[in-house]
N, C-alpha and C positions, 0 to 999 in steps of 0.2 A: 373487778368487783361486780357482783350481781345482787340486785335488790331482791328481797323476798317476793315482791309482786311479780317481778319479771321471771323469777324461777318458777313461780306457780303458773304463770302464763305459758312458759315454755313446756312445763310438765303436761299441762292440758293439751297443748298442741301435739306434743310427742305421743301421748296416749291415744289421741284421736287418730293420728297418722298410723300408729301401730295397728289400730283396729280398722283402719280404712273407713273412717266415718267423718262426717263434716261436723263443724262446731254447731251447726243447726241441729243435726241429729243428736249430738251430745245434750243440747238443750232439751230436746224432746224426751230423751231417755231419762234425764235427770229430773224432769218436771219443773225445771226453772224456766221462767219467761225468757224467750229468745233475746229480748232487749237487755235483760239483766246480764246474761252471759256475754253478749256482744259488747256491751258497754265496758265490761271488765277487760275483755280480750283486746279491745281497741284503745285501752288505756284512758278511757273517759271516766271511769270510776276506779277507786282504789280500795285496798284492804278488804278482800272478800271475807264474809262471815264464815266461821267454822262450819255452821250449818249448811252454807252454800257449798263448801268443799265436800261435806259429807254427801250431799245430793249428787255432786259430780262423781264421787267415788262409787256411789251406787250405780250410776250410769256406766262406769267402766268396770263394774263388778270387782272392785278392789276395796281394801280397807284404807282408812286414813294413814295407818302405818305404812302400807305399801305405797301410797301416794307420795309420802315424804321420804321414803327409802330409795332415794335416787341421788346420784352424784351431783346433780344440779344444786342440791341444797347444801352440799359441802362448800360451795363457793359463795354462799350468801353471807353478806356482812351488814351490820346495822348501818343505817344511813345517818 
């Protein structure tokens, strides 16, 4: 079972890895404060806002649909 939060974290890591950029660079490209993104990635905060995900998608130059169109989300189950 994979939680939605962990699927989102994994997707962010995978997209960053595919593009050969760091989480810090993702933060810069998205315009999100580094501490905001790092807190989520380190599991210190939970349930990112959809607006936060939209900023991340802009950093990766993808749509929200493309973000969630990944096999990771097929494994997500409600907690």
